N, C-alpha and C positions, 0 to 999 in steps of 0.2 A: 270319382277319385277314391282309390283304395286306402283304407285306414289301417292296413296291416302293420303290426308292430308297435302300436301305441301302448299296449299293455306292457311290453318288454321295456319301453322307454320309461314308463311310470315306475316300474320296479327298479330300474337302474338309477334313476334320479333319487328315489327313496333311499336306496342303499348308500348313494354318494353323500346324502345328507346325514347319514348315521342313524337313521330311524328304522325301527322295526315296523312290521305291519300294524301291530297293536298301537304303537305310538302315533303313526300317521292317522289311524282311525280315530284316536282321541282328539287329534288336532282338527279334524274336519267333522267330527260328530257322528261317526259310524263305528261298526264293530270290526274286529280284526278279520272276521269271516268275509265281510263285504270287500275289504281291501284285497284279500286273497282271491276273491272271484274276479275283481277287476284285473289283477295282474296275471291271472290264468286265462283271461279272455272270456270268462263265462258270463260276465255282466258288464254294463257300461254305466258309469255314474251320470247323473243328470247335470245340467248346465251349472246350477248353483254349487254343486259339490265339486265340479271341475274347477270352478273359480277358487274355491277354498283350497283345493289341492295345489293349484299353481301358486297361490299366495304362501301356503305353508312351506312349499319346497323351493320358493324363489326361482321359479321357472315359468316361461310363457306357455300359454295354451297352444300357440303355433308349434312349439317344440314337442309338447306331449302328444298332440293330435296329428300333426302333419310332418313331424321331423324337420321343421324349418323354423328359423328364427325370424322375427320381424326385422325389417331393414333398419329401423331406428332402435337404439338402445339394446341391440342384440346381446352385446357383451354383458350388460347389466342383468339380463334375464336368464343367462345360462346358469346351470347349477353351480353353486360355490362350495368350496371345500369347508368342512367343519373345522373351526379354529381350535387351537389347543387351550384357549382360555375363554371364559364366558365374557361377552361384551358388556354385560351388566355388572356383575359382582367381581369379575377379574379372576375367578378361581379356575384351576385347571379342570378340564373335562375332556372326555374322549368320545362322547355320544352326541346325539342330536338334541338333548334336553339337559340343561344345567342341573346337576344333582342337588345343588344347594338352593339357588334362588328360583329354579323352575322356569327360567327364560327359555323360550322355544319359538321357532326353530333356531338353532345355533347356525350362524353363517358369518362369514367375514364381514366386518363393518363396512357399509357402503360409503362411497365418497360423498362429501357434502359437508354442511356445517356441523360443528360439534356443539354440544350442550352441557351445561352444568345443572345439577339439581340442588336447590337450597331449601332450607326449612326455617320457619319462624318458631322460636321457643319462648315459652312463658317462664321458663326456669330451667334448671339442669335437666339433662336427658334422663328420663325414668327408665327402669329396667325393661318395661314393655316396649318403649320406643327404641331403646338400644338394640333389642333383639331384631327389630325390623331393619334398622340401619345397618347392622352387621350382616344380616342375611342378604339384603338387596344391594347394598353399596360396596360390600367387601371390606368395610372398616374392621379393625381389631378392637377388642375391649380397651386396650391401652390408648388407642386413638380417641375412643369415646371418653375416656377419663380425662384426656388432655382438653377435649372440647368443653367438658364440664368445668374444668379449672378456669377456663378463660372466656366462658360464654357471655359474661357481662360486658366484655370489651368488643363484642361483635355488633356492629351497628349497620343499618338501622334496625330497630325492633328485634335485636338478637338473631339476625339472619345467619344461619350456619351453612357453609358450603359442604355438602355431604359427598359429592363426587363431581368430577369434571371430565371433559373429553369424550362424552358418550354420543353415539349417533341418535337421531331423533326417536327411533322406536325404542331403543334401550332406555333413553331418558324418560320416555312416557311410562315404560314398564316400572322403572324404579320409583318415579314420583307417584304413580297411582297406588303402589303398595305402601309407600310411606304416608300418603295423604289420608290418614285415618285419625279419628279423635281430635286432639288438640295440636297435632303436629301437621301444620299446613305447608305442603311442599310447593315449590315453584320450579319452572323450567326456564333457564336463562341461556341465551346464546353465548358460547364460550369462545372468545377469540384470543385467549391467552393473557387476559388482563390480570393485574394483581387482584387478590380476593376482595380487598376493600372496594375496588371499583366494580367488581363483579356483583357484589351484594346490592348495589344501588341501581343496577340495570333493570329495565322493565321486563315483564314476562315475554318470552319468545313464542310460547304457545300455551294453550290451556292444558290442564292436567285431565286426561280422559278418565271416565269411570272404569272400574276394573272390568265390568261386564263387557265393555267394548274391546278389551284386549284378550279376552278368553277365546280359546279355539272355537271356530264356528262363527264368530261375530265378523261381519263383512265390512260394515261402515260404508261411507259414501263411495269411495273409490273401489271398494270391493264389489259393491252393487253394480257400478258402471262396468267393471271387468266381467261380472257375471253375465250381464246383458250381451257384451261382445262375444263371450265364450258361447252363449246360447245361439247366437247367429252362426258362428263357425260350426258348431255341432250340428245345427239344422242343415246347413249346406252339405256337410259330410254325409249325413244320413240320407239326404235326398239323392246324392250322387251314387249311393249304394243300391238304391231302389231300381 
């Protein structure tokens, strides 16, 4: 089976995501020169890197390598347009990486459950905590001041709702960056309840460590995907021999 054109598809998907070659390289842990060689057809990334590329660009390996979508979930795997606002902090952006909170890659929020991020406070929000909350949640200093004015009335254990309506990955990104020092964040499924009811709900998922969310970290499903991509790539290479 001929693999002609995979490099052009890679370049097209990268541009559709609003990423430069350097930015894609940072996401998957390689140099801009390496990405340039892939897109010009001078080199082929290994299976692990292909898995990271597909995850970073929200596209399937079948599309990149074979110009074909899987029969199931094809629509969910096709490249998505870069949104006008960051799905984490809500600020306007025109590129593939949010210039304020650093969330990447930017893509339209997927369908599925929505989540809220809450935090337990032992007292009024300090300046160092406020900086993280403003940066990653998109709150203003005025909103922080209002939280400080009424924090003693937020029960139980002074649980503050920092943001609502985020998709799972965005909620993890926010909570992981807030979850430092004595500001312990939680991720709660958000079904539109009143905030008093939201505060007493159990955790919907664990807050992952920051290292797991940084570019290049695959996690469990990333590893599974890498194995699948490895099989596909092996079959392609054998067919070319």
